[in-house]
N, CA, C and O atoms as CSV, one atom per row, in Angstrom:
chain,resi,resn,atom,element,x,y,z
A,1,MET,N,N,130.908,27.564,150.914
A,1,MET,CA,C,131.492,27.536,152.240
A,1,MET,C,C,130.843,26.408,153.015
A,1,MET,O,O,129.627,26.226,152.957
A,2,HIS,N,N,131.637,25.663,153.726
A,2,HIS,CA,C,131.151,24.532,154.508
A,2,HIS,C,C,131.187,24.866,155.994
A,2,HIS,O,O,132.222,25.271,156.525
A,3,PHE,N,N,130.064,24.696,156.650
A,3,PHE,CA,C,129.984,24.940,158.083
A,3,PHE,C,C,129.962,23.606,158.815
A,3,PHE,O,O,129.276,22.669,158.409
A,4,THR,N,N,130.710,23.540,159.877
A,4,THR,CA,C,130.736,22.324,160.686
A,4,THR,C,C,129.922,22.531,161.942
A,4,THR,O,O,129.414,23.624,162.189
A,5,SER,N,N,129.801,21.502,162.719
A,5,SER,CA,C,129.055,21.603,163.971
A,5,SER,C,C,129.770,22.495,164.981
A,5,SER,O,O,129.176,22.896,165.983
A,6,ASN,N,N,131.034,22.808,164.728
A,6,ASN,CA,C,131.792,23.666,165.644
A,6,ASN,C,C,131.498,25.141,165.431
A,6,ASN,O,O,131.978,25.973,166.200
A,7,THR,N,N,130.725,25.490,164.409
A,7,THR,CA,C,130.444,26.888,164.110
A,7,THR,C,C,129.762,27.583,165.288
A,7,THR,O,O,130.144,28.697,165.646
A,8,ALA,N,N,128.778,26.957,165.886
A,8,ALA,CA,C,128.074,27.560,167.021
A,8,ALA,C,C,129.005,27.747,168.207
A,8,ALA,O,O,128.963,28.778,168.879
A,9,ALA,N,N,129.839,26.757,168.462
A,9,ALA,CA,C,130.791,26.867,169.574
A,9,ALA,C,C,131.810,27.959,169.307
A,9,ALA,O,O,132.180,28.700,170.218
A,10,LEU,N,N,132.266,28.066,168.068
A,10,LEU,CA,C,133.227,29.108,167.699
A,10,LEU,C,C,132.606,30.486,167.846
A,10,LEU,O,O,133.239,31.402,168.372
A,11,THR,N,N,131.371,30.638,167.386
A,11,THR,CA,C,130.672,31.916,167.503
A,11,THR,C,C,130.497,32.292,168.969
A,11,THR,O,O,130.720,33.443,169.343
A,12,ALA,N,N,130.105,31.348,169.791
A,12,ALA,CA,C,129.928,31.621,171.219
A,12,ALA,C,C,131.247,32.021,171.863
A,12,ALA,O,O,131.277,32.906,172.719
A,13,ALA,N,N,132.333,31.381,171.460
A,13,ALA,CA,C,133.654,31.709,172.006
A,13,ALA,C,C,134.072,33.119,171.589
A,13,ALA,O,O,134.625,33.867,172.396
A,14,LEU,N,N,133.811,33.485,170.332
A,14,LEU,CA,C,134.166,34.826,169.861
A,14,LEU,C,C,133.351,35.896,170.574
A,14,LEU,O,O,133.894,36.926,170.973
A,15,VAL,N,N,132.061,35.662,170.736
A,15,VAL,CA,C,131.205,36.621,171.439
A,15,VAL,C,C,131.679,36.770,172.880
A,15,VAL,O,O,131.692,37.878,173.415
A,16,SER,N,N,132.065,35.681,173.503
A,16,SER,CA,C,132.571,35.726,174.877
A,16,SER,C,C,133.849,36.560,174.958
A,16,SER,O,O,134.017,37.351,175.886
A,17,GLN,N,N,134.739,36.385,173.999
A,17,GLN,CA,C,135.988,37.151,173.987
A,17,GLN,C,C,135.729,38.631,173.756
A,17,GLN,O,O,136.356,39.480,174.390
A,18,VAL,N,N,134.807,38.946,172.851
A,18,VAL,CA,C,134.471,40.351,172.590
A,18,VAL,C,C,133.842,40.970,173.827
A,18,VAL,O,O,134.191,42.089,174.203
A,19,ARG,N,N,132.914,40.252,174.470
A,19,ARG,CA,C,132.272,40.767,175.687
A,19,ARG,C,C,133.323,41.031,176.774
A,19,ARG,O,O,133.278,42.063,177.444
A,20,THR,N,N,134.255,40.109,176.946
A,20,THR,CA,C,135.316,40.286,177.940
A,20,THR,C,C,136.159,41.514,177.617
A,20,THR,O,O,136.470,42.307,178.507
A,21,PHE,N,N,136.530,41.675,176.347
A,21,PHE,CA,C,137.311,42.839,175.921
A,21,PHE,C,C,136.574,44.139,176.227
A,21,PHE,O,O,137.153,45.077,176.775
A,22,VAL,N,N,135.286,44.186,175.868
A,22,VAL,CA,C,134.489,45.395,176.059
A,22,VAL,C,C,134.362,45.733,177.539
A,22,VAL,O,O,134.479,46.900,177.916
A,23,MET,N,N,134.125,44.737,178.380
A,23,MET,CA,C,133.985,44.998,179.806
A,23,MET,C,C,135.324,45.370,180.438
A,23,MET,O,O,135.355,46.158,181.383
A,24,ASP,N,N,136.424,44.822,179.936
A,24,ASP,CA,C,137.754,45.237,180.409
A,24,ASP,C,C,138.023,46.685,180.042
A,24,ASP,O,O,138.613,47.428,180.826
A,25,GLU,N,N,137.592,47.091,178.847
A,25,GLU,CA,C,137.738,48.492,178.454
A,25,GLU,C,C,136.955,49.398,179.404
A,25,GLU,O,O,137.404,50.492,179.745
A,26,ARG,N,N,135.789,48.931,179.823
A,26,ARG,CA,C,134.967,49.735,180.736
A,26,ARG,C,C,135.703,49.990,182.046
A,26,ARG,O,O,135.608,51.077,182.618
A,27,LYS,N,N,136.435,48.987,182.517
A,27,LYS,CA,C,137.195,49.138,183.762
A,27,LYS,C,C,138.283,50.193,183.642
A,27,LYS,O,O,138.690,50.777,184.646
A,28,ASN,N,N,138.760,50.446,182.426
A,28,ASN,CA,C,139.835,51.414,182.197
A,28,ASN,C,C,139.325,52.831,181.985
A,28,ASN,O,O,140.127,53.753,181.837
A,29,CYS,N,N,138.019,53.025,181.966
A,29,CYS,CA,C,137.440,54.333,181.676
A,29,CYS,C,C,136.839,54.944,182.938
A,29,CYS,O,O,136.379,54.237,183.835
A,30,VAL,N,N,136.855,56.269,182.985
A,30,VAL,CA,C,136.302,56.961,184.149
A,30,VAL,C,C,134.827,57.305,183.965
A,30,VAL,O,O,134.158,57.671,184.931
A,31,SER,N,N,134.305,57.192,182.730
A,31,SER,CA,C,132.904,57.511,182.499
A,31,SER,C,C,132.347,56.656,181.359
A,31,SER,O,O,133.094,56.081,180.567
A,32,ASP,N,N,131.012,56.588,181.300
A,32,ASP,CA,C,130.359,55.883,180.196
A,32,ASP,C,C,130.660,56.573,178.871
A,32,ASP,O,O,130.801,55.916,177.840
A,33,ARG,N,N,130.755,57.881,178.903
A,33,ARG,CA,C,131.040,58.639,177.682
A,33,ARG,C,C,132.402,58.263,177.108
A,33,ARG,O,O,132.531,58.054,175.902
A,34,GLU,N,N,133.416,58.176,177.961
A,34,GLU,CA,C,134.750,57.769,177.512
A,34,GLU,C,C,134.718,56.335,176.970
A,34,GLU,O,O,135.337,56.039,175.948
A,35,TRP,N,N,134.005,55.463,177.650
A,35,TRP,CA,C,133.886,54.059,177.235
A,35,TRP,C,C,133.293,53.965,175.833
A,35,TRP,O,O,133.829,53.264,174.974
A,36,LYS,N,N,132.182,54.674,175.602
A,36,LYS,CA,C,131.539,54.658,174.292
A,36,LYS,C,C,132.475,55.209,173.222
A,36,LYS,O,O,132.532,54.673,172.115
A,37,PHE,N,N,133.200,56.263,173.536
A,37,PHE,CA,C,134.150,56.854,172.599
A,37,PHE,C,C,135.244,55.854,172.233
A,37,PHE,O,O,135.587,55.699,171.061
A,38,ARG,N,N,135.788,55.182,173.242
A,38,ARG,CA,C,136.841,54.195,172.994
A,38,ARG,C,C,136.330,53.027,172.158
A,38,ARG,O,O,137.021,52.551,171.258
A,39,LEU,N,N,135.112,52.566,172.462
A,39,LEU,CA,C,134.543,51.454,171.703
A,39,LEU,C,C,134.327,51.820,170.241
A,39,LEU,O,O,134.519,50.988,169.354
A,40,LYS,N,N,133.932,53.057,169.990
A,40,LYS,CA,C,133.757,53.489,168.599
A,40,LYS,C,C,135.070,53.423,167.835
A,40,LYS,O,O,135.082,53.146,166.635
A,41,GLY,N,N,136.171,53.676,168.524
A,41,GLY,CA,C,137.488,53.559,167.901
A,41,GLY,C,C,137.814,52.129,167.492
A,41,GLY,O,O,138.613,51.906,166.582
A,42,TYR,N,N,137.197,51.166,168.160
A,42,TYR,CA,C,137.394,49.750,167.836
A,42,TYR,C,C,136.307,49.225,166.887
A,42,TYR,O,O,136.338,48.057,166.501
A,43,GLY,N,N,135.355,50.077,166.513
A,43,GLY,CA,C,134.305,49.665,165.590
A,43,GLY,C,C,133.066,49.110,166.253
A,43,GLY,O,O,132.306,48.370,165.628
A,44,TYR,N,N,132.850,49.459,167.521
A,44,TYR,CA,C,131.678,48.989,168.255
A,44,TYR,C,C,130.849,50.178,168.722
A,44,TYR,O,O,131.345,51.302,168.809
A,45,ASP,N,N,129.592,49.918,169.019
A,45,ASP,CA,C,128.707,50.941,169.558
A,45,ASP,C,C,127.835,50.302,170.631
A,45,ASP,O,O,127.651,49.085,170.645
A,46,LEU,N,N,127.307,51.113,171.514
A,46,LEU,CA,C,126.401,50.641,172.559
A,46,LEU,C,C,125.034,51.253,172.325
A,46,LEU,O,O,124.913,52.454,172.082
A,47,ARG,N,N,124.011,50.426,172.400
A,47,ARG,CA,C,122.644,50.895,172.231
A,47,ARG,C,C,121.809,50.454,173.424
A,47,ARG,O,O,121.957,49.338,173.922
A,48,GLN,N,N,120.938,51.336,173.872
A,48,GLN,CA,C,120.015,51.005,174.957
A,48,GLN,C,C,118.736,50.457,174.341
A,48,GLN,O,O,118.109,51.124,173.519
A,49,THR,N,N,118.349,49.260,174.726
A,49,THR,CA,C,117.129,48.639,174.220
A,49,THR,C,C,116.297,48.136,175.400
A,49,THR,O,O,116.680,48.296,176.559
A,50,ASP,N,N,115.172,47.534,175.090
A,50,ASP,CA,C,114.326,46.940,176.133
A,50,ASP,C,C,115.046,45.796,176.840
A,50,ASP,O,O,114.747,45.482,177.992
A,51,ARG,N,N,115.996,45.177,176.144
A,51,ARG,CA,C,116.760,44.061,176.720
A,51,ARG,C,C,117.965,44.530,177.508
A,51,ARG,O,O,118.669,43.713,178.101
A,52,GLY,N,N,118.217,45.833,177.526
A,52,GLY,CA,C,119.372,46.383,178.231
A,52,GLY,C,C,120.359,46.973,177.254
A,52,GLY,O,O,119.988,47.358,176.145
A,53,THR,N,N,121.617,47.048,177.656
A,53,THR,CA,C,122.667,47.591,176.807
A,53,THR,C,C,123.109,46.524,175.812
A,53,THR,O,O,123.466,45.411,176.199
A,54,VAL,N,N,123.082,46.876,174.528
A,54,VAL,CA,C,123.437,45.932,173.470
A,54,VAL,C,C,124.681,46.447,172.748
A,54,VAL,O,O,124.746,47.613,172.358
A,55,LEU,N,N,125.657,45.572,172.575
A,55,LEU,CA,C,126.863,45.879,171.818
A,55,LEU,C,C,126.579,45.622,170.349
A,55,LEU,O,O,126.102,44.549,169.979
A,56,THR,N,N,126.877,46.624,169.500
A,56,THR,CA,C,126.657,46.492,168.067
A,56,THR,C,C,127.922,46.865,167.308
A,56,THR,O,O,128.856,47.442,167.865
A,57,THR,N,N,127.931,46.520,166.018
A,57,THR,CA,C,129.056,46.876,165.165
A,57,THR,C,C,128.791,48.227,164.510
A,57,THR,O,O,127.641,48.632,164.336
A,58,LEU,N,N,129.859,48.911,164.153
A,58,LEU,CA,C,129.759,50.149,163.376
A,58,LEU,C,C,130.302,49.867,161.988
A,58,LEU,O,O,131.276,49.119,161.895
A,59,PRO,N,N,129.780,50.378,160.945
A,59,PRO,CA,C,128.572,51.207,160.859
A,59,PRO,C,C,127.312,50.401,160.619
A,59,PRO,O,O,126.229,50.982,160.545
A,60,GLN,N,N,127.409,49.087,160.495
A,60,GLN,CA,C,126.260,48.264,160.133
A,60,GLN,C,C,125.194,48.169,161.213
A,60,GLN,O,O,124.011,48.039,160.897
A,61,GLY,N,N,125.585,48.229,162.475
A,61,GLY,CA,C,124.625,48.136,163.568
A,61,GLY,C,C,124.186,46.718,163.871
A,61,GLY,O,O,123.104,46.508,164.418
A,62,VAL,N,N,125.017,45.737,163.521
A,62,VAL,CA,C,124.692,44.339,163.795
A,62,VAL,C,C,124.846,44.084,165.285
A,62,VAL,O,O,125.893,44.372,165.864
A,63,GLU,N,N,123.800,43.540,165.906
A,63,GLU,CA,C,123.861,43.254,167.335
A,63,GLU,C,C,124.773,42.070,167.598
A,63,GLU,O,O,124.672,41.036,166.938
A,64,ILE,N,N,125.669,42.230,168.572
A,64,ILE,CA,C,126.612,41.163,168.926
A,64,ILE,C,C,126.151,40.444,170.182
A,64,ILE,O,O,126.031,39.219,170.203
A,65,CYS,N,N,125.894,41.222,171.231
A,65,CYS,CA,C,125.465,40.618,172.494
A,65,CYS,C,C,124.936,41.703,173.413
A,65,CYS,O,O,125.126,42.894,173.165
A,66,THR,N,N,124.271,41.276,174.476
A,66,THR,CA,C,123.850,42.211,175.517
A,66,THR,C,C,124.946,42.259,176.574
A,66,THR,O,O,125.705,41.307,176.757
A,67,LEU,N,N,125.004,43.395,177.264
A,67,LEU,CA,C,126.025,43.585,178.294
A,67,LEU,C,C,125.354,43.872,179.626
A,67,LEU,O,O,124.292,44.493,179.680
A,68,ASN,N,N,125.970,43.424,180.674
A,68,ASN,CA,C,125.542,43.777,182.022
A,68,ASN,C,C,126.449,44.889,182.513
A,68,ASN,O,O,127.273,44.693,183.406
A,69,ALA,N,N,126.284,46.054,181.915
A,69,ALA,CA,C,127.192,47.173,182.192
A,69,ALA,C,C,126.735,47.979,183.364
A,69,ALA,O,O,127.386,48.958,183.731
């Protein structure tokens, strides 16, 4: 597989789109519990860490980004 210099920009763009999607979902929910439930349906999870709320993948638990939730 060949990676170009655009890989970092592409990754940043994807993370930005995922963060926007997740925060838009939060606006549609009446509680944090509902938000977490909905995100699990999309294959995401929220974890509380020292850095704040972190969005991760399910079931691997790969950290995607931090959220200002």
